LUMRO-494097 format. One record per residue (C-alpha): residue number from 0; x, y, z. Coordinates in steps of 0.001 Angstrom, whole numbers, plus 500000, padded with zeros to 6 digits. Layout:
SITE|n|xx|yy|zz
SITE|NUM|X|Y|Z $
...
# end
This chain:
SITE|n|xx|yy|zz
SITE|0|586872|466837|073172 $
SITE|1|589281|469713|073662 $
SITE|2|591978|468658|076075 $
SITE|3|594180|471736|075858 $
SITE|4|594001|474298|078618 $
SITE|5|595284|477086|076387 $
SITE|6|592818|479822|075575 $
SITE|7|591868|479640|071914 $
SITE|8|590685|482243|069457 $
SITE|9|588545|482047|066329 $
SITE|10|587708|478505|065107 $
SITE|11|589333|476924|068136 $
SITE|12|592875|477851|067069 $
SITE|13|595586|479466|069198 $
SITE|14|597256|482722|068115 $
SITE|15|600420|480775|067303 $
SITE|16|598423|478535|064948 $
SITE|17|597154|481519|062977 $
SITE|18|600686|482965|062757 $
SITE|19|602023|479712|061286 $
SITE|20|599157|479588|058771 $
SITE|21|599642|483235|057790 $
SITE|22|603359|482699|057117 $
SITE|23|602575|479680|054959 $
SITE|24|599955|481546|052915 $
SITE|25|602277|484516|052310 $
SITE|26|605143|482322|051080 $
SITE|27|602973|480253|048725 $
SITE|28|601245|483267|047186 $
SITE|29|604569|485087|046785 $
SITE|30|605977|482131|044810 $
SITE|31|602909|482085|042592 $
SITE|32|603170|485753|041684 $
SITE|33|606959|485577|041285 $
SITE|34|606482|482710|038827 $
SITE|35|604366|484877|036514 $
SITE|36|607494|486388|034938 $
SITE|37|608733|482868|034089 $
SITE|38|605646|482149|031991 $
SITE|39|606175|483268|028401 $
SITE|40|604574|480484|026359 $
SITE|41|602587|477255|026543 $
SITE|42|605620|475117|027414 $
SITE|43|606418|477373|030369 $
SITE|44|602857|477245|031711 $
SITE|45|602052|473575|031151 $
SITE|46|605527|471975|031481 $
SITE|47|607500|474454|033615 $
SITE|48|610020|475044|030818 $
SITE|49|611492|471529|031343 $
SITE|50|614149|473098|033555 $
SITE|51|614013|471147|036829 $
SITE|52|616561|468794|038417 $
SITE|53|616246|465572|040418 $
SITE|54|615359|467027|043818 $
SITE|55|612633|469330|042528 $
SITE|56|611250|466521|040359 $
SITE|57|611258|464160|043343 $
SITE|58|609248|466572|045452 $
SITE|59|606995|467369|042493 $
SITE|60|606186|463655|042074 $
SITE|61|605745|463302|045826 $
SITE|62|603689|466463|046237 $
SITE|63|601473|466146|043159 $
SITE|64|600758|462499|043968 $
SITE|65|600312|462888|047733 $
SITE|66|597166|464534|048969 $
SITE|67|595804|464801|052473 $
SITE|68|592803|462615|051629 $
SITE|69|595244|459739|051106 $
SITE|70|596537|459993|054659 $
SITE|71|592997|460395|055896 $
SITE|72|591796|457410|053842 $
SITE|73|594582|455213|055241 $
SITE|74|593783|456240|058812 $
SITE|75|590062|455752|058142 $
SITE|76|590730|452399|056466 $
SITE|77|592938|451364|059382 $
SITE|78|590139|452239|061788 $
SITE|79|587779|449954|059853 $
SITE|80|590107|447095|058871 $
SITE|81|593126|447363|061156 $
SITE|82|596574|446958|059602 $
SITE|83|594912|445779|056364 $
SITE|84|593741|449381|055876 $
SITE|85|597246|450161|054615 $
SITE|86|596274|448654|051262 $
SITE|87|594139|451686|050496 $
SITE|88|597481|453296|049564 $
SITE|89|599757|450259|049216 $
SITE|90|597653|449332|046193 $
SITE|91|600131|451504|044252 $
SITE|92|603171|449902|045927 $
SITE|93|603425|447084|043364 $
SITE|94|603246|449593|040534 $
SITE|95|606106|451762|041820 $
SITE|96|609061|449793|040312 $
SITE|97|607468|450186|036880 $
SITE|98|607729|453981|037268 $
SITE|99|611482|453604|036772 $
SITE|100|610830|451955|033397 $
SITE|101|607939|454021|032075 $
SITE|102|609188|457518|033058 $
SITE|103|611928|457715|030364 $
SITE|104|609440|456545|027732 $
SITE|105|606992|459274|028767 $
SITE|106|609798|461855|028607 $
SITE|107|610887|460658|025158 $
SITE|108|607431|461397|023800 $
SITE|109|608423|465068|024190 $
SITE|110|604740|465893|024701 $
SITE|111|603075|468761|026517 $
SITE|112|600083|466662|027525 $
SITE|113|599146|462980|027441 $
SITE|114|596675|463821|024687 $
SITE|115|599678|464593|022463 $
SITE|116|600647|460926|022842 $
SITE|117|597207|459797|021658 $
SITE|118|597331|462110|018633 $
SITE|119|600847|461042|017649 $
SITE|120|600359|457308|018256 $
SITE|121|596735|457056|017069 $
SITE|122|594874|460128|015700 $
SITE|123|593213|463434|016561 $
SITE|124|589806|462072|017665 $
SITE|125|591450|459725|020212 $
SITE|126|593361|462738|021552 $
SITE|127|590047|464534|022022 $
SITE|128|588618|461405|023683 $
SITE|129|591520|461334|026127 $
SITE|130|591297|465088|026718 $
SITE|131|587716|464842|027922 $
SITE|132|588534|461677|029870 $
SITE|133|591660|463261|031380 $
SITE|134|589715|466322|032456 $
SITE|135|587193|464001|034146 $
SITE|136|590091|462254|035927 $
SITE|137|591443|465570|037198 $
SITE|138|588016|466708|038339 $
SITE|139|587636|463433|040269 $
SITE|140|591094|463720|041864 $
SITE|141|590599|467340|042895 $
SITE|142|587142|466560|044281 $
SITE|143|588452|463628|046339 $
SITE|144|591350|465634|047738 $
SITE|145|589170|468585|048688 $
SITE|146|586541|466324|050275 $
SITE|147|589076|464611|052537 $
SITE|148|590821|467859|053423 $
SITE|149|587598|469589|054333 $
SITE|150|586674|466739|056677 $
SITE|151|590017|466929|058442 $
SITE|152|590135|470719|058739 $
SITE|153|586686|470644|060309 $
SITE|154|587918|468070|062830 $
SITE|155|591037|470130|063598 $
SITE|156|588830|473054|064571 $
SITE|157|586842|470869|066964 $
SITE|158|583895|470917|064521 $
SITE|159|583573|474674|064890 $
SITE|160|582929|474876|061140 $
SITE|161|579862|472661|061555 $
SITE|162|578445|475031|064137 $
SITE|163|579115|478004|061855 $
SITE|164|577404|476275|058928 $
SITE|165|574287|475611|061005 $
SITE|166|574110|479271|062005 $
SITE|167|574746|480519|058449 $
SITE|168|572234|478062|056901 $
SITE|169|573468|478687|053332 $
SITE|170|571700|476497|050764 $
SITE|171|573674|475221|047749 $
SITE|172|573018|472828|044820 $
SITE|173|574118|469210|045246 $
SITE|174|574298|466228|042886 $
SITE|175|572681|463020|044123 $
SITE|176|572362|459439|042826 $
SITE|177|569070|457713|043574 $
SITE|178|569925|454000|043796 $
SITE|179|566277|452933|043722 $
SITE|180|565257|455035|040697 $
SITE|181|568676|454741|038972 $
SITE|182|568805|458480|038301 $
SITE|183|571031|461465|039054 $
SITE|184|569347|464613|040242 $
SITE|185|570345|468106|041317 $
SITE|186|569017|468818|044786 $
SITE|187|569502|471536|047363 $
SITE|188|571135|471184|050764 $
SITE|189|572819|473253|053446 $
SITE|190|576481|474138|052922 $
SITE|191|578366|471818|055263 $
SITE|192|581000|472976|057712 $
SITE|193|583858|471127|056025 $
SITE|194|582936|472822|052730 $
SITE|195|583907|476214|054168 $
SITE|196|587423|474791|054488 $
SITE|197|587220|473416|050937 $
SITE|198|586356|476852|049549 $
SITE|199|589258|478515|051403 $
SITE|200|591762|475924|050146 $
SITE|201|590412|476200|046603 $
SITE|202|590872|479967|046462 $
SITE|203|594525|479570|047496 $
SITE|204|595683|477022|044921 $
SITE|205|593616|478583|042120 $
SITE|206|595317|481957|042654 $
SITE|207|598936|480789|042511 $
SITE|208|598241|478001|040007 $
SITE|209|596552|480352|037522 $
SITE|210|599353|482864|037987 $
SITE|211|602493|480759|037640 $
SITE|212|601408|477531|035936 $
SITE|213|603298|474261|036421 $
SITE|214|606525|476080|037312 $
SITE|215|604836|477610|040345 $
SITE|216|603337|474220|041193 $
SITE|217|606744|472492|041097 $
SITE|218|608455|475149|043216 $
SITE|219|605653|475203|045782 $
SITE|220|605625|471399|045787 $
SITE|221|609230|471469|047025 $
SITE|222|608087|473423|050084 $
SITE|223|604820|471562|050376 $
SITE|224|606545|468189|050032 $
SITE|225|608620|468918|053113 $
SITE|226|605491|470023|054968 $
SITE|227|603661|466879|053852 $
SITE|228|606403|464732|055396 $
SITE|229|606010|466719|058614 $
SITE|230|602245|466226|058371 $
SITE|231|602746|462457|057964 $
SITE|232|604914|461972|061049 $
SITE|233|603928|464874|063331 $
SITE|234|601100|463147|065181 $
SITE|235|602648|459663|065377 $
SITE|236|604902|459976|068490 $
SITE|237|602336|461975|070444 $
SITE|238|599445|459559|069936 $
SITE|239|601671|456636|070976 $
SITE|240|602652|458631|074063 $
SITE|241|598971|459031|074910 $
SITE|242|598295|455278|074781 $
SITE|243|601386|454382|076817 $
SITE|244|603886|453385|074169 $
SITE|245|604319|451218|071073 $
SITE|246|603824|447966|073001 $
SITE|247|600204|448821|073741 $
SITE|248|599215|447803|070201 $
SITE|249|599651|444116|071022 $
SITE|250|598364|444419|074558 $
SITE|251|595073|445934|073422 $
SITE|252|594791|444329|069985 $
SITE|253|591573|442591|071058 $
SITE|254|589714|445922|070873 $
SITE|255|589161|445102|067199 $
SITE|256|589382|441573|065865 $
SITE|257|592214|441140|063359 $
SITE|258|593567|444617|064098 $
SITE|259|597190|443636|063357 $
SITE|260|596483|441325|060393 $
SITE|261|597952|442502|057084 $
SITE|262|594975|440966|055251 $
SITE|263|591430|441172|056581 $
SITE|264|589812|437885|057566 $
SITE|265|586414|436810|056195 $
SITE|266|584879|437393|059625 $
SITE|267|586161|440954|059724 $
SITE|268|585099|441450|056130 $
SITE|269|581511|440726|057146 $
SITE|270|581538|443782|059399 $
SITE|271|583236|446131|056937 $
SITE|272|581478|445100|053722 $
SITE|273|584482|444141|051570 $
SITE|274|587218|441566|052254 $
SITE|275|590765|442895|051808 $
SITE|276|592184|439631|050452 $
SITE|277|595255|438881|048318 $
SITE|278|593021|438828|045237 $
SITE|279|591508|442192|046179 $
SITE|280|594963|443723|046628 $
SITE|281|596029|442207|043284 $
SITE|282|593060|443732|041447 $
SITE|283|593542|447084|043156 $
SITE|284|597200|447029|042083 $
SITE|285|596460|446066|038461 $
SITE|286|593776|448737|038214 $
SITE|287|596112|451308|039758 $
SITE|288|598998|450373|037431 $
SITE|289|596727|450688|034397 $
SITE|290|595543|454105|035512 $
SITE|291|598629|455736|037026 $
SITE|292|600385|456475|033719 $
SITE|293|597287|458068|032221 $
SITE|294|596636|460513|035030 $
SITE|295|596986|463960|033420 $
SITE|296|599701|465230|035774 $
SITE|297|602007|462246|035155 $
SITE|298|603227|463634|031811 $
SITE|299|604417|466680|033749 $
SITE|300|605933|464525|036494 $
SITE|301|607953|462622|033867 $
SITE|302|608467|465461|031400 $
SITE|303|609282|468651|033301 $
SITE|304|612861|467567|034098 $
SITE|305|615985|468499|032158 $
SITE|306|616462|464955|030844 $
SITE|307|614702|461611|031165 $
SITE|308|616808|460659|034202 $
SITE|309|615366|463528|036272 $
SITE|310|611874|462282|035467 $
SITE|311|612555|458634|036335 $
SITE|312|614411|459528|039538 $
SITE|313|611708|461947|040652 $
SITE|314|608779|459708|039708 $
SITE|315|610189|456611|041430 $
SITE|316|611945|458029|044489 $
SITE|317|609205|460582|045141 $
SITE|318|606603|457831|045239 $
SITE|319|608725|455584|047475 $
SITE|320|608923|458523|049855 $
SITE|321|605129|458490|049827 $
SITE|322|605080|454744|050623 $
SITE|323|607144|455329|053779 $
SITE|324|604706|458074|054790 $
SITE|325|601907|455520|054314 $
SITE|326|603453|453338|057019 $
SITE|327|603376|456317|059399 $
SITE|328|599707|457016|058553 $
SITE|329|598787|453392|059221 $
SITE|330|600414|453176|062630 $
SITE|331|598870|456503|063564 $
SITE|332|595505|454905|062761 $
SITE|333|596311|451794|064828 $
SITE|334|597299|453932|067801 $
SITE|335|594056|455913|067406 $
SITE|336|592062|452671|067755 $
SITE|337|593632|452141|071182 $
SITE|338|593279|455832|072057 $
SITE|339|589583|456183|071249 $
SITE|340|588278|452685|072014 $
SITE|341|590292|451939|075147 $
SITE|342|589227|452462|078738 $
SITE|343|590949|455871|078863 $
SITE|344|589279|457139|075705 $
SITE|345|588620|460905|075674 $
SITE|346|585181|460003|074311 $
SITE|347|584370|457811|077301 $
SITE|348|585628|460339|079864 $
SITE|349|584133|463368|078099 $
SITE|350|581422|465269|080004 $
SITE|351|579531|465626|076720 $
SITE|352|576812|462927|076406 $
SITE|353|577183|463040|072600 $
SITE|354|580834|461937|072893 $
SITE|355|579857|459134|075248 $
SITE|356|577183|457979|072794 $
SITE|357|579775|457902|069998 $
SITE|358|582053|455793|072209 $
SITE|359|579290|453263|072830 $
SITE|360|578506|453065|069099 $
SITE|361|582149|452489|068224 $
SITE|362|582500|449712|070788 $
SITE|363|579284|448089|069612 $
SITE|364|580486|448156|065986 $
SITE|365|583568|446122|067015 $
SITE|366|581701|443638|069194 $
SITE|367|580123|440267|068191 $
SITE|368|576713|441590|069287 $
SITE|369|576726|444005|066345 $
SITE|370|575653|441253|063919 $
SITE|371|572582|440497|066035 $
SITE|372|571217|444053|065887 $
SITE|373|568230|445093|063728 $
SITE|374|569102|446539|060312 $
SITE|375|567984|450061|061254 $
SITE|376|570197|450163|064344 $
SITE|377|573098|448730|062349 $
SITE|378|572712|451529|059820 $
SITE|379|572903|454195|062537 $
SITE|380|576013|452633|064046 $
SITE|381|577593|452299|060589 $
SITE|382|576999|455983|059895 $
SITE|383|578536|457000|063226 $
SITE|384|581548|454741|062649 $
SITE|385|582050|455978|059066 $
SITE|386|581848|459656|060017 $
SITE|387|584189|459118|062959 $
SITE|388|586711|457300|060745 $
SITE|389|586705|460156|058207 $
SITE|390|587496|462698|060930 $
SITE|391|589817|460485|062976 $
SITE|392|593144|462031|061984 $
SITE|393|591871|465535|062626 $
SITE|394|590161|464640|065897 $
SITE|395|593317|463015|067274 $
SITE|396|595381|466056|066325 $
SITE|397|592817|468391|067846 $
SITE|398|592785|466432|071105 $
SITE|399|596537|465888|071452 $
SITE|400|598676|468566|069760 $
SITE|401|597465|471603|071758 $
SITE|402|598610|469842|074950 $
SITE|403|602158|469643|073562 $
SITE|404|602816|473207|072365 $
SITE|405|600937|476140|070816 $
SITE|406|601294|476399|067061 $
SITE|407|601414|472658|066354 $
SITE|408|597826|472641|065079 $
SITE|409|598752|475510|062771 $
SITE|410|601788|473562|061527 $
SITE|411|599650|470491|060898 $
SITE|412|597031|472596|059130 $
SITE|413|599685|474206|056933 $
SITE|414|601097|470766|056123 $
SITE|415|597604|469441|055424 $
SITE|416|596830|472328|053087 $
SITE|417|600214|471824|051425 $
SITE|418|599367|468191|050729 $
SITE|419|596051|468892|049029 $
SITE|420|597108|472046|047203 $
SITE|421|600231|470416|045762 $
SITE|422|597984|467792|044156 $
SITE|423|595105|470032|043163 $
SITE|424|597245|472724|041527 $
SITE|425|599005|470175|039315 $
SITE|426|595702|468540|038341 $
SITE|427|594155|471919|037548 $
SITE|428|597054|473094|035389 $
SITE|429|597581|469868|033463 $
SITE|430|593863|469358|032787 $
SITE|431|593495|472964|031654 $
SITE|432|596365|472180|029283 $
SITE|433|594366|469266|027897 $
SITE|434|591444|471542|027152 $
SITE|435|593494|474421|025776 $
SITE|436|596018|472494|023690 $
SITE|437|593984|469525|022480 $
SITE|438|590391|470764|022338 $
SITE|439|590286|474563|022155 $
SITE|440|593377|475286|020014 $
SITE|441|592991|472330|017643 $
SITE|442|589208|472073|017348 $
SITE|443|587612|475408|018295 $
SITE|444|589863|478494|017844 $
SITE|445|593039|478036|015788 $
SITE|446|596021|480290|015057 $
SITE|447|595739|482721|017943 $
SITE|448|598545|484215|020034 $
SITE|449|600320|482432|022893 $
SITE|450|598892|485049|025268 $
SITE|451|595362|484187|024141 $
SITE|452|595874|480479|024812 $
SITE|453|597521|481162|028165 $
SITE|454|594421|482984|029355 $
SITE|455|592160|480267|027992 $
SITE|456|594254|477778|029993 $
SITE|457|593886|479825|033158 $
SITE|458|590129|480277|032809 $
SITE|459|589503|476645|031858 $
SITE|460|591412|475605|034975 $
SITE|461|588978|477677|037027 $
SITE|462|585980|475957|035410 $
SITE|463|587524|472531|036090 $
SITE|464|587887|473375|039780 $
SITE|465|584264|474542|039957 $
SITE|466|583138|471200|038523 $
SITE|467|585293|469416|041129 $
SITE|468|583534|471393|043861 $
SITE|469|580200|470144|042536 $
SITE|470|581426|466529|042325 $
SITE|471|582665|466425|045906 $
SITE|472|579086|466951|047073 $
SITE|473|578284|463407|045853 $
SITE|474|580903|461671|048030 $
SITE|475|579675|459966|051184 $
SITE|476|582957|459022|052858 $
SITE|477|586721|458995|052294 $
SITE|478|586998|455349|051246 $
SITE|479|584160|455720|048735 $
SITE|480|585947|458724|047223 $
SITE|481|589226|456777|046983 $
SITE|482|587543|453884|045161 $
SITE|483|586288|456294|042503 $
SITE|484|589766|457826|042184 $
SITE|485|591394|454418|041653 $
SITE|486|588921|453206|039026 $
SITE|487|588393|456346|036938 $
SITE|488|591664|456364|034896 $
SITE|489|591995|452604|034344 $
SITE|490|589873|452021|031216 $
SITE|491|591766|454431|028980 $
SITE|492|595090|453696|030686 $
SITE|493|595060|450267|029055 $
SITE|494|595554|451945|025665 $
SITE|495|598709|453737|026756 $
SITE|496|600368|450525|027955 $
SITE|497|599445|448641|024773 $
SITE|498|600158|451691|022610 $
SITE|499|603789|452027|023694 $
SITE|500|604550|448302|023436 $
SITE|501|602401|446755|020668 $
SITE|502|601993|448003|017089 $
SITE|503|598696|446191|016507 $
SITE|504|596802|448270|019110 $
SITE|505|595009|450807|016914 $
SITE|506|592388|453556|016941 $
SITE|507|589485|451096|017033 $
SITE|508|591151|449318|019980 $
SITE|509|591344|452580|021932 $
SITE|510|587684|453407|021436 $
SITE|511|586462|449846|021938 $
SITE|512|588421|449094|025119 $
SITE|513|587646|452481|026661 $
SITE|514|583933|452534|025867 $
SITE|515|583276|448894|026759 $
SITE|516|585245|449265|029994 $
SITE|517|583228|452320|031010 $
SITE|518|579904|450710|030100 $
SITE|519|580709|447571|032086 $
SITE|520|581833|449706|035041 $
SITE|521|578531|451600|034946 $
SITE|522|576608|448319|034739 $
SITE|523|578354|446586|037652 $
SITE|524|578445|449710|039840 $
SITE|525|574933|451091|039283 $
SITE|526|572881|448132|038056 $
SITE|527|574185|445110|040002 $
SITE|528|570627|444031|040876 $
SITE|529|569784|443609|037178 $
SITE|530|572926|441526|036599 $
SITE|531|572273|439470|039734 $
SITE|532|568741|438582|038627 $
SITE|533|569998|437143|035339 $
SITE|534|571843|434410|037265 $
SITE|535|574643|434620|034714 $
SITE|536|577341|435340|037323 $
SITE|537|578135|433420|040549 $
SITE|538|576410|434630|043709 $
SITE|539|579807|434963|045418 $
SITE|540|580456|438065|043314 $
SITE|541|577586|439914|044992 $
SITE|542|576626|441124|048432 $
SITE|543|572888|440887|049089 $
SITE|544|571405|442716|052053 $
SITE|545|567628|442409|051998 $
SITE|546|566492|444057|048776 $
SITE|547|569853|445773|048209 $
SITE|548|572297|444107|045818 $
SITE|549|575912|445224|045372 $
SITE|550|578670|443659|043320 $
SITE|551|581826|443393|045412 $
SITE|552|584511|445913|044460 $
SITE|553|587059|443273|043539 $
SITE|554|584674|441757|040989 $
SITE|555|583711|445176|039670 $
SITE|556|587366|445814|038832 $
SITE|557|587854|442310|037428 $
SITE|558|584784|442732|035200 $
SITE|559|585431|446099|033594 $
SITE|560|589218|445638|033329 $
SITE|561|588867|442156|031842 $
SITE|562|586261|443197|029276 $
SITE|563|588232|446325|028312 $
SITE|564|591477|444413|027697 $
SITE|565|589853|441475|025922 $
SITE|566|587690|443601|023627 $
SITE|567|590672|445784|022680 $
SITE|568|592846|442784|021806 $
SITE|569|590104|441159|019713 $
SITE|570|589429|444239|017569 $
SITE|571|593188|444769|017167 $
SITE|572|593352|441521|015207 $
SITE|573|590120|442165|013306 $
SITE|574|590868|445709|012117 $
SITE|575|593742|447263|010075 $
SITE|576|596884|448605|011699 $
SITE|577|597786|452278|011839 $
SITE|578|599812|453472|008851 $
SITE|579|603437|452345|008869 $
SITE|580|604613|455949|008524 $
SITE|581|602714|457018|011659 $
SITE|582|603890|454010|013666 $
SITE|583|607509|454430|012569 $
SITE|584|607495|458086|013594 $
SITE|585|606092|457337|017028 $
SITE|586|608384|454429|017830 $
SITE|587|611448|456293|016547 $
SITE|588|610484|459072|018925 $
SITE|589|610036|456617|021785 $
SITE|590|613369|454865|021164 $
SITE|591|615382|458117|020862 $
SITE|592|616922|459223|024196 $
SITE|593|616506|462814|025365 $
SITE|594|619638|464990|025322 $
SITE|595|620349|467906|027629 $
SITE|596|619042|471269|026407 $
SITE|597|617523|469819|023240 $
SITE|598|615136|472181|021451 $
SITE|599|611696|470880|020452 $
SITE|600|609780|473052|018009 $
SITE|601|606426|471336|018589 $
SITE|602|605105|468490|020778 $
SITE|603|606079|464917|019852 $
SITE|604|608852|465841|017428 $
SITE|605|612578|465157|017465 $
SITE|606|615261|467859|017811 $
SITE|607|617439|468760|014816 $
SITE|608|620346|466606|016031 $
SITE|609|618771|463723|017947 $
SITE|610|620672|461070|019862 $
SITE|611|621111|457656|018194 $
SITE|612|617995|455465|018203 $
SITE|613|618117|452793|020921 $
SITE|614|617759|449058|020384 $
SITE|615|614581|447015|020802 $
SITE|616|614252|444071|023197 $
SITE|617|612830|441900|020384 $
SITE|618|614508|443221|017207 $
SITE|619|613046|440487|014974 $
SITE|620|609435|441060|016042 $
SITE|621|607149|443040|013742 $
SITE|622|604788|444021|016556 $
SITE|623|606564|444240|019934 $
SITE|624|608231|447620|020534 $
SITE|625|609691|447283|024027 $
SITE|626|613056|449112|024342 $
SITE|627|616055|446942|025203 $
SITE|628|616811|447519|028900 $
SITE|629|620085|449211|029778 $
SITE|630|622134|448567|032904 $
SITE|631|620539|451656|034454 $
SITE|632|617075|450326|033608 $
SITE|633|617664|446887|035136 $
SITE|634|619611|447977|038216 $
SITE|635|617053|450653|039114 $
SITE|636|614151|448254|038522 $
SITE|637|615730|445594|040756 $
SITE|638|616515|448128|043488 $
SITE|639|612932|449359|043324 $
SITE|640|611627|445838|043957 $
SITE|641|614058|445524|046862 $
SITE|642|612539|448723|048241 $
SITE|643|609044|447224|047873 $
SITE|644|610122|444174|049865 $
SITE|645|611793|446346|052501 $
SITE|646|608670|448458|053025 $
SITE|647|606408|445413|053376 $
SITE|648|608918|443764|055732 $
SITE|649|609137|446957|057807 $
SITE|650|605352|447144|058073 $
SITE|651|605016|443497|059073 $
SITE|652|607955|443705|061485 $
SITE|653|606559|446762|063253 $
SITE|654|603169|445073|063635 $
SITE|655|604772|441952|065150 $
SITE|656|607100|443680|067628 $
SITE|657|604532|446233|068729 $
# end
């Protein structure tokens, strides 16, 4: 499906593309090695010296929280569900105003890692619990980002990497879940084409991340944030040009039923496996809000600024910038539906019979006749549609950009790599900090030099990335990877929200809510057939296809989140509180504003001359510890909700005038 007439070189890329990529690689590596001289201690490596202003913090929040698999998942979700696919990223939209409120509280903890919060608020064992959990979160996030990026890079090369992988025939270990036997096993399979791209990307961010720590990540995220914005909007005007303009969305909206509906209808849900309803969006949003604050890199996003205002500005504005990019990703996906399923589709007109077969499968998937097909034929069409959706963004770029100008594919590739590396480097560094600071230094090897711990942090980051490479082999498609990313942090995130606002939430609550939430998640995700056979839950919570039983995602989230919260609250009333001395120290810390250039001798301690302690919202309550909102708190929170409304209105307006 190569439409460009330009002669290409290795991997289907023009000379100009390789020049753009080379320049990008040189700049990023140079920043990483330059940042080495800035790293003198643990605070420098894991928190960037807390020296950054609003703009750098904004791009750090944007870059570390925006990975290429998110754009790819939105485009893939849009291909499957139409406009409703936007909720695969808008699920965090409702949480964004709360970033303005929670960021100063995170900064006031004066912690290096989120595990420091658990140790200060609860005790050492809960900090170790979070450290292992946080490392698992980072491994999941890195794996998801690399998986999506590899898929897109392969598509941008016209699947040249697939052809190379077949010729090389390199066998590697792979983890696999057997749904019938309910077991994980380590198998062997051929190294896939997209995994060559994953390995190349991994080498890049590991080199500069291990060298310069979070400071290098923040500086590179400034550059990579700009490139990510370019990546988000670069393809949009060209794909609309190919289909004949913005108005073609309405004219050809019948190519997929409900294509311009913001919520998927029940009829459409039957073809895609999961209804994107208001309740589904609500549960996605609640799960995301519970988990966002506990993601390991968020402490850096909120804490690496000079004061708490830099953190709240960067965290909130950086993520709103991401929401606007999400709108661009969605309309790129809508235009791609018209481009690839219309009468002028490059698949339909391709001389390659394989492309024509894909076109027929895609049209059949969207037609009413699909439901009448035998199960085996449905499965083949589903696989074709899923694989095509995962590669859609890259395929469209590969087919369109070379016809515009040489070097555009290289620019998109550089932007794509920027998006994933800006997320992966932050996850690697912060999670290595969890291991080094909260497991290795406190539990394994104590009282060693700063240099020793710096190298432990660097090497542990490398091990974390290797584990992420193994995990990505288990993912089957972009949307499946995103679902895992959303759910993973939520169970332990509940304890942070209750911990900063309610004195009764104690150590037993943390362990109970986290463990029960995880166990219920495992039960509903991997053993839904056992639960279904008991007849204890309504049939509407399950999807039954022959002998296969699956609990719908929305009910999975409702089940494990509900049990986690309820069990934690119950044991909070049945077990003793934390000591008053420990609680008073933590809440004094949380209510004391950060001052410019304050010196902190160790994590979660106050400076020698702290600012006056702020007031509580409920001063007469013995349990509620919510800070009294200031004018800045309220005005920013209200403006953030106005921004939420504006983004939703913009999305709906564009879909109606198209």
